[in-house]
C-alpha positions as CSV (number, residue, x, y, z in Angstrom):
1,M,0.0,0.0,0.0
2,S,1.2,3.5,-0.8
3,D,2.4,5.7,2.1
4,T,0.5,8.6,0.4
5,I,-2.5,7.6,2.5
6,L,-3.0,6.1,5.9
7,I,-5.8,3.7,6.7
8,R,-7.3,2.9,10.1
9,D,-10.0,0.3,10.4
10,H,-12.5,0.9,13.2
11,G,-14.5,-2.2,12.5
12,T,-17.8,-0.8,11.1
13,W,-16.1,2.2,9.6
14,V,-12.7,3.2,8.0
15,E,-10.7,6.3,8.6
16,I,-8.6,7.4,5.5
17,T,-6.0,10.1,5.9
18,L,-4.3,11.9,2.9
19,N,-0.6,11.7,3.8
20,R,1.6,14.1,1.9
21,P,1.8,16.8,4.6
22,E,5.0,18.3,3.2
23,R,3.0,19.2,0.1
24,L,-0.3,20.0,1.9
25,N,-1.6,16.6,0.7
26,S,-1.7,17.6,-2.9
27,F,-2.6,14.9,-5.4
28,T,-0.2,12.8,-7.4
29,E,-1.2,9.9,-9.6
30,E,0.1,7.6,-6.9
31,M,-2.1,9.2,-4.3
32,H,-5.1,9.1,-6.6
33,H,-4.7,5.3,-7.1
34,A,-4.1,4.7,-3.4
35,L,-7.2,6.7,-2.3
36,R,-9.5,5.1,-4.8
37,G,-8.2,1.7,-3.9
38,A,-8.7,2.3,-0.2
39,I,-12.2,3.5,-0.7
40,E,-13.1,0.5,-2.9
41,A,-11.5,-1.9,-0.4
42,A,-13.5,-0.4,2.4
43,R,-16.7,-0.7,0.4
44,D,-16.0,-4.3,-0.6
45,A,-15.1,-5.3,3.0
46,G,-18.5,-4.1,4.2
47,A,-17.6,-0.8,5.8
48,R,-20.7,1.2,6.8
49,A,-19.1,4.6,6.8
50,I,-15.8,6.4,5.8
51,L,-14.1,9.3,7.4
52,L,-11.7,11.2,5.1
53,T,-9.2,13.7,6.5
54,G,-5.7,15.1,6.0
55,A,-2.3,14.8,7.7
56,G,-0.5,17.9,9.0
57,R,-1.7,21.5,8.7
58,G,-3.9,21.1,5.6
59,F,-6.6,18.9,4.3
60,C,-5.7,19.0,0.6
61,A,-4.2,21.7,-1.7
62,G,-5.6,19.9,-4.8
63,Q,-3.4,18.8,-7.7
64,D,0.4,18.9,-7.2
65,L,1.2,21.3,-10.0
66,G,4.7,20.0,-10.2
67,D,3.2,17.0,-12.0
68,R,1.4,19.2,-14.6
69,D,4.1,21.9,-15.3
70,P,4.1,22.7,-19.0
71,R,7.7,23.9,-18.7
72,K,8.8,20.3,-18.0
73,M,6.7,18.7,-20.7
74,D,7.0,18.4,-24.5
75,G,3.6,20.1,-24.9
76,P,0.7,21.4,-22.8
77,P,-0.8,18.8,-20.4
78,D,-4.2,17.2,-21.3
79,L,-6.0,18.4,-18.1
80,G,-9.3,17.0,-19.5
81,N,-7.7,13.6,-19.4
82,T,-6.6,14.2,-15.8
83,V,-10.2,15.0,-14.8
84,R,-11.6,12.0,-16.7
85,T,-9.0,9.6,-15.4
86,F,-8.7,10.7,-11.8
87,Y,-11.0,13.4,-10.4
88,A,-14.3,12.5,-12.0
89,P,-14.0,8.8,-11.1
90,L,-13.2,9.7,-7.5
91,V,-16.2,12.0,-7.1
92,N,-18.5,9.5,-8.8
93,L,-17.2,6.8,-6.4
94,I,-17.8,8.9,-3.3
95,R,-21.3,9.8,-4.4
96,S,-22.2,6.2,-5.4
97,L,-21.3,4.7,-2.1
98,N,-24.5,3.5,-0.3
99,F,-23.2,4.6,3.1
100,P,-22.1,8.0,4.6
101,V,-18.8,9.6,3.8
102,I,-17.7,12.2,6.3
103,C,-14.9,14.7,5.6
104,A,-13.0,16.3,8.4
105,V,-11.3,19.4,6.9
106,N,-8.4,20.0,9.3
107,G,-6.8,22.9,7.4
108,V,-6.7,24.5,4.0
109,A,-8.9,22.8,1.3
110,A,-8.0,24.4,-2.0
111,G,-8.8,23.6,-5.6
112,A,-9.7,20.0,-6.1
113,G,-9.1,19.5,-2.4
114,A,-12.0,21.8,-1.6
115,N,-14.3,20.0,-4.1
116,I,-13.4,16.5,-2.9
117,A,-14.6,17.7,0.5
118,L,-17.9,18.9,-1.1
119,A,-18.4,15.6,-2.8
120,C,-18.6,14.0,0.7
121,D,-21.9,13.6,2.5
122,M,-21.1,15.6,5.6
123,V,-18.3,18.1,6.0
124,L,-16.9,19.1,9.4
125,A,-14.2,21.7,9.4
126,A,-11.7,23.2,11.9
127,Q,-12.4,26.9,12.6
128,S,-8.9,27.6,11.2
129,A,-9.7,25.8,7.9
130,K,-10.4,27.7,4.7
131,F,-12.0,26.7,1.4
132,I,-10.4,28.2,-1.7
133,Q,-11.5,27.8,-5.3
134,S,-8.0,28.5,-6.4
135,F,-8.5,27.5,-10.1
136,S,-8.7,31.0,-11.5
137,K,-5.2,31.8,-10.1
138,V,-3.8,29.5,-12.8
139,G,-6.4,30.1,-15.5
140,L,-8.6,27.0,-14.9
141,I,-12.2,26.3,-14.0
142,P,-13.5,24.6,-10.8
143,D,-13.3,20.9,-11.5
144,T,-13.8,17.8,-9.4
145,G,-17.5,18.6,-9.4
146,G,-16.9,22.2,-8.1
147,S,-18.8,23.9,-10.9
148,W,-21.7,21.6,-10.1
149,H,-21.7,21.5,-6.3
150,L,-21.1,25.2,-5.7
151,P,-24.2,26.5,-7.5
152,Q,-26.2,23.6,-6.1
153,L,-25.2,24.5,-2.5
154,L,-24.8,28.2,-2.7
155,G,-26.5,29.6,-5.7
156,E,-25.0,31.1,-8.9
157,A,-24.0,34.5,-7.4
158,R,-21.9,33.1,-4.6
159,A,-20.5,30.2,-6.8
160,K,-19.3,32.7,-9.4
161,G,-17.9,35.0,-6.8
162,L,-15.8,32.3,-5.1
163,A,-14.7,30.9,-8.5
164,F,-13.8,34.2,-10.1
165,T,-11.9,35.7,-7.1
166,A,-10.4,32.6,-5.5
167,E,-11.0,34.4,-2.2
168,P,-10.6,32.1,0.9
169,L,-13.9,31.2,2.6
170,S,-13.6,30.6,6.3
171,A,-15.0,27.5,7.9
172,Q,-17.5,29.6,9.9
173,K,-18.8,31.4,6.8
174,A,-18.9,28.1,5.0
175,E,-21.2,26.8,7.7
176,D,-23.3,30.0,7.7
177,W,-23.7,29.8,4.0
178,G,-24.7,26.1,4.1
179,L,-21.7,24.8,2.3
180,I,-20.6,22.5,5.1
181,W,-22.3,20.8,8.1
182,K,-20.3,22.3,11.0
183,A,-17.3,24.5,11.9
184,L,-15.7,23.3,15.1
185,P,-12.8,24.3,17.4
186,D,-9.6,22.9,16.0
187,D,-9.0,20.7,19.0
188,A,-12.5,19.2,18.8
189,L,-12.6,18.4,15.1
190,M,-11.3,14.8,15.0
191,D,-13.0,13.7,18.2
192,E,-16.4,14.9,16.9
193,A,-15.7,13.6,13.4
194,R,-14.8,10.1,14.7
195,A,-17.9,10.1,17.0
196,L,-20.1,11.0,14.0
197,A,-18.6,8.3,11.9
198,E,-19.1,5.7,14.7
199,K,-22.7,6.8,15.2
200,L,-23.6,6.7,11.5
201,A,-21.8,3.4,10.9
202,N,-23.8,1.8,13.6
203,G,-27.0,3.3,12.4
204,P,-29.6,2.0,9.9
205,T,-27.1,2.3,7.0
206,L,-29.4,0.7,4.4
207,G,-31.8,3.6,5.0
208,L,-29.0,6.1,5.2
209,G,-27.6,5.0,1.9
210,L,-31.0,5.3,0.2
211,T,-31.4,8.7,1.9
212,K,-28.1,9.8,0.3
213,Q,-29.1,8.6,-3.2
214,T,-32.6,10.1,-3.1
215,I,-31.3,13.5,-1.9
216,Q,-28.6,13.5,-4.6
217,A,-31.2,12.6,-7.3
218,A,-33.3,15.6,-6.4
219,A,-30.9,17.9,-8.3
220,T,-32.1,16.5,-11.6
221,D,-35.4,14.8,-11.0
222,T,-38.8,16.2,-11.7
223,L,-41.1,16.2,-8.7
224,A,-43.2,13.3,-10.1
225,D,-40.2,11.2,-10.8
226,H,-38.8,11.9,-7.4
227,L,-42.0,11.0,-5.6
228,E,-41.8,7.6,-7.4
229,L,-38.2,7.2,-6.3
230,E,-39.2,7.9,-2.8
231,A,-41.9,5.3,-3.0
232,E,-39.4,2.7,-4.2
233,A,-36.9,3.6,-1.5
234,M,-39.6,3.4,1.2
235,K,-40.6,0.0,-0.1
236,T,-37.1,-1.2,0.3
237,C,-36.7,0.3,3.7
238,G,-40.0,-1.1,4.9
239,E,-38.9,-4.6,4.0
240,S,-35.6,-4.3,5.8
241,A,-34.5,-5.8,9.1
242,D,-33.4,-2.4,10.2
243,Y,-36.9,-1.0,10.0
244,A,-38.3,-4.0,12.0
245,E,-35.6,-3.5,14.6
246,G,-36.2,0.3,14.7
247,V,-39.9,-0.2,15.4
248,A,-39.4,-3.0,17.9
249,S,-36.8,-1.0,19.8
250,F,-39.0,2.1,19.9
251,L,-42.0,0.1,21.2
252,E,-39.8,-1.8,23.7
253,K,-38.1,1.5,24.8
254,R,-34.6,0.2,24.2
255,A,-31.6,1.2,22.1
256,P,-31.8,-0.3,18.5
257,V,-29.2,-2.6,17.2
258,F,-29.0,-1.9,13.4
259,K,-27.1,-4.1,10.9
260,G,-27.5,-2.1,7.7
261,E,-29.7,-4.7,6.1
């Protein structure tokens, strides 16, 4: 396994740490392969939640530009191929998982790093963290789903403002604007993120996974189509062991024991 990521198995959930702190955890091809492999391995092993964070003083500074420096290449890089080969599959993988993915942003999240965080289901950030759509500084567009997630979450005006100016957005303002779930004191971030991952992983993850997929589908569904999607999801949930356990535990006034099935 590559040392560009660290993996900690907590039983029902997996903690994955981006581990190039000397480069603010910026992405290389090696780290892309390692991260996707770790996520797929966690999924295939039956994990019921993933917590993603970064080592050192930053979460992720996006692409390591040293790997895409035109001065060191025979011609301009094909950044479209980079997106298609690495960033788009990563975002699609995170969004496709039928369980929660939590991101703990422990420091700066810039460029693709910011947008990987936004692809996750719940984002917690340290008060000192900043989100920066840094693409315009090098003549690029917000990729890694940024040009989709930003207007979906913030509206067109704020999305364009962040993308055009590359101004840092504080964790607190990101929470106030509805971009992330919570901004937390730096020293409380990881404890709360791990507690959340533990709680969700031991919850009714079949229903949580369907909740994730139905909410994501709302961006493109018509109301009529979405109501039918809800009906199908509720049918699946109603037939699940988790629903039976949830009702029984409620009526018996005890804590439920969910199995994600």
